[in-house]
C-alpha positions as CSV (number, residue, x, y, z in Angstrom):
1,M,0.0,0.0,0.0
2,L,2.8,2.4,0.9
3,R,4.6,1.7,-2.4
4,V,1.4,2.5,-4.4
5,A,0.8,5.7,-2.3
6,I,4.3,6.9,-2.9
7,D,4.0,6.3,-6.6
8,L,0.7,8.1,-6.8
9,F,2.0,11.1,-4.7
10,N,5.0,11.4,-7.0
11,R,2.9,11.1,-10.2
12,K,-0.1,13.1,-9.3
13,G,1.1,15.2,-6.3
14,Y,0.1,14.6,-2.8
15,D,-2.8,17.1,-2.8
16,A,-4.3,15.7,-5.9
17,T,-4.1,12.1,-4.7
18,S,-7.0,10.7,-2.6
19,I,-7.4,7.5,-0.6
20,G,-9.9,6.5,-3.3
21,D,-7.0,6.8,-5.8
22,V,-4.9,4.5,-3.7
23,A,-7.8,2.0,-3.3
24,D,-8.4,2.1,-7.1
25,E,-4.7,1.4,-7.8
26,L,-4.7,-1.5,-5.4
27,G,-8.0,-2.8,-6.7
28,V,-9.6,-2.7,-3.2
29,T,-12.3,-0.5,-1.6
30,K,-11.5,2.7,0.3
31,S,-12.7,1.0,3.5
32,A,-10.0,-1.7,3.0
33,V,-7.4,1.1,2.8
34,Y,-8.8,2.7,5.9
35,H,-8.6,-0.6,7.7
36,H,-4.8,-0.3,7.5
37,V,-4.2,3.4,7.7
38,R,-6.2,6.2,9.4
39,S,-5.5,8.9,6.7
40,K,-3.7,9.9,3.6
41,E,-1.4,12.0,5.9
42,Q,-0.3,8.8,7.6
43,L,0.8,7.4,4.3
44,L,2.7,10.6,3.6
45,S,4.3,10.4,7.1
46,E,5.4,6.8,6.6
47,A,6.8,7.6,3.1
48,L,8.8,10.5,4.4
49,D,10.0,8.5,7.4
50,E,11.4,5.9,5.0
51,A,13.6,8.4,3.3
52,L,14.5,10.4,6.4
53,E,15.3,7.5,8.7
54,E,17.9,6.1,6.2
55,L,19.5,9.5,5.7
56,E,19.6,10.3,9.4
57,A,21.1,6.9,10.1
58,A,23.8,7.5,7.5
59,V,24.7,10.9,9.0
60,T,24.6,9.5,12.6
61,R,27.0,6.8,11.6
62,A,29.4,9.3,9.9
63,V,29.3,11.7,12.7
64,S,30.0,9.1,15.4
65,A,32.5,6.9,13.4
66,D,36.2,6.8,14.0
67,G,38.6,8.3,11.5
68,S,39.1,11.7,10.0
69,A,36.1,14.0,9.3
70,Y,37.2,14.0,5.6
71,E,36.9,10.2,5.3
72,R,33.6,10.2,7.3
73,L,32.2,13.0,5.0
74,R,33.2,11.0,1.9
75,G,31.5,8.0,3.4
76,V,28.3,9.8,4.1
77,V,28.2,11.2,0.5
78,R,28.7,7.8,-0.9
79,H,26.1,6.2,1.4
80,S,23.6,9.0,0.6
81,V,23.8,8.1,-3.0
82,E,23.1,4.5,-2.1
83,V,20.1,5.5,0.1
84,L,18.7,7.6,-2.7
85,V,19.0,4.7,-5.2
86,D,17.6,2.2,-2.7
87,H,14.7,4.4,-1.7
88,Q,14.4,6.6,-4.8
89,P,10.6,7.0,-4.8
90,A,10.5,7.9,-1.1
91,V,13.4,10.3,-1.4
92,T,11.8,11.9,-4.5
93,L,8.7,12.5,-2.5
94,L,10.8,14.0,0.4
95,L,12.5,16.4,-2.0
96,R,9.1,17.6,-3.3
97,V,7.4,18.5,0.0
98,H,7.0,22.2,0.7
99,G,5.7,22.4,4.2
100,N,2.0,22.6,3.4
101,S,1.0,20.4,6.4
102,A,2.3,19.5,9.8
103,T,3.8,16.3,8.4
104,E,5.6,18.2,5.7
105,K,6.9,20.8,8.1
106,A,8.2,18.1,10.4
107,A,10.0,16.4,7.5
108,L,11.5,19.7,6.4
109,K,12.7,20.3,10.0
110,R,14.4,16.9,10.0
111,R,16.0,17.7,6.6
112,R,17.4,20.9,8.1
113,A,18.8,19.0,11.0
114,I,20.5,16.6,8.6
115,D,21.9,19.6,6.7
116,A,23.2,21.2,9.9
117,R,25.0,18.0,11.0
118,L,26.6,17.6,7.5
119,A,27.8,21.2,7.6
120,V,29.5,20.5,11.0
121,L,31.2,17.5,9.4
122,V,32.3,19.7,6.4
123,S,33.7,22.3,8.9
124,Q,35.6,19.6,10.8
125,A,37.1,18.3,7.5
126,A,38.1,21.9,6.6
127,A,39.7,22.4,10.0
128,E,41.7,19.2,9.4
129,G,43.1,20.8,6.3
130,A,41.5,18.3,4.0
131,L,39.0,20.7,2.4
132,R,39.0,24.3,1.1
133,T,38.4,26.9,3.8
134,D,37.3,29.7,1.4
135,V,33.8,28.3,0.9
136,D,31.2,28.3,3.7
137,P,30.7,24.8,5.1
138,E,26.9,25.2,4.9
139,L,27.2,26.1,1.2
140,V,29.5,23.2,0.5
141,S,27.1,20.8,2.2
142,R,24.1,22.2,0.2
143,L,26.0,22.0,-3.1
144,V,27.3,18.5,-2.5
145,F,24.0,17.1,-1.3
146,G,22.2,19.1,-4.0
147,M,24.1,17.1,-6.5
148,V,23.1,13.9,-4.7
149,N,19.5,15.0,-4.5
150,S,19.4,15.8,-8.2
151,L,19.8,12.1,-9.0
152,V,16.1,11.6,-8.4
153,E,15.4,13.6,-11.6
154,W,17.4,11.4,-14.0
155,Y,18.9,8.3,-12.4
156,R,17.2,5.0,-13.2
157,P,18.5,1.8,-11.6
158,S,17.7,-0.2,-14.7
159,G,20.0,2.1,-16.8
160,P,23.6,1.6,-17.8
161,V,25.1,3.0,-14.6
162,D,24.9,0.8,-11.4
163,V,24.8,2.2,-7.9
164,E,28.4,1.6,-7.2
165,Q,29.6,3.4,-10.3
166,L,27.2,6.3,-9.5
167,A,28.4,6.6,-5.9
168,D,32.0,6.5,-7.2
169,A,31.3,9.2,-9.7
170,V,29.5,11.5,-7.3
171,T,32.2,11.1,-4.6
172,A,35.0,11.7,-7.1
173,I,33.4,14.8,-8.6
174,A,32.5,16.3,-5.2
175,F,35.9,15.7,-3.6
176,Q,38.2,16.4,-6.5
177,G,36.7,19.9,-6.5
178,L,37.1,20.2,-2.7
179,D,40.5,18.5,-2.1
180,R,43.4,20.8,-1.3
C-alpha cells in the first residue's frame, strides 16, 4: 500500500491524490485502505520516514564513526547516493514537500537538522586541512548534497550505470573539487 501511495504522490502530487485513488490502484475498496491506515497523511508520514530514517542513520554513523572528518564525509556522501537509489521513490517525495502540512513541516525540520549535521562535518574536514576553507561549510554541504538529490530527476537503476559506479562518480566529482 505504501509503495502505491508513494508512486501516486510522485505522479499526481500529494494534494491531488485521494485515498480513493490509492484504493483504485490497489484494486480494493476505500474502507479496505482505511482498515490499514487512518489517513492519507499517515501514508505521507510513513513515506517521508522511510527516506529520512535512512538518511539520518547515514549521518549519525558518519558523525560518530572513528577516522578523519574528511573520510567520514566521503563515506556519508557515498552512502547518501546508495540510500537515494535504494529508496528513490520515497526520497523523490521527500524532495518535493514544501511544508504545506504538519507532516511536511516536520519532514523539512528533519532535513534541516541533517543539513546542519553535515555542515559541521564539512567544517571539521576543513579544520583538518582536508577541504578548502574559502567556501562556507553550509554552502559546501548544500552543493554536494544538492548534487546527490538531483539524481532523483534522472537516475534509473535499470539504466547503464549501477549504484556503485554512481556513488564512485558523485564522490569523485564532489571531492576532486574540494580537495586541497
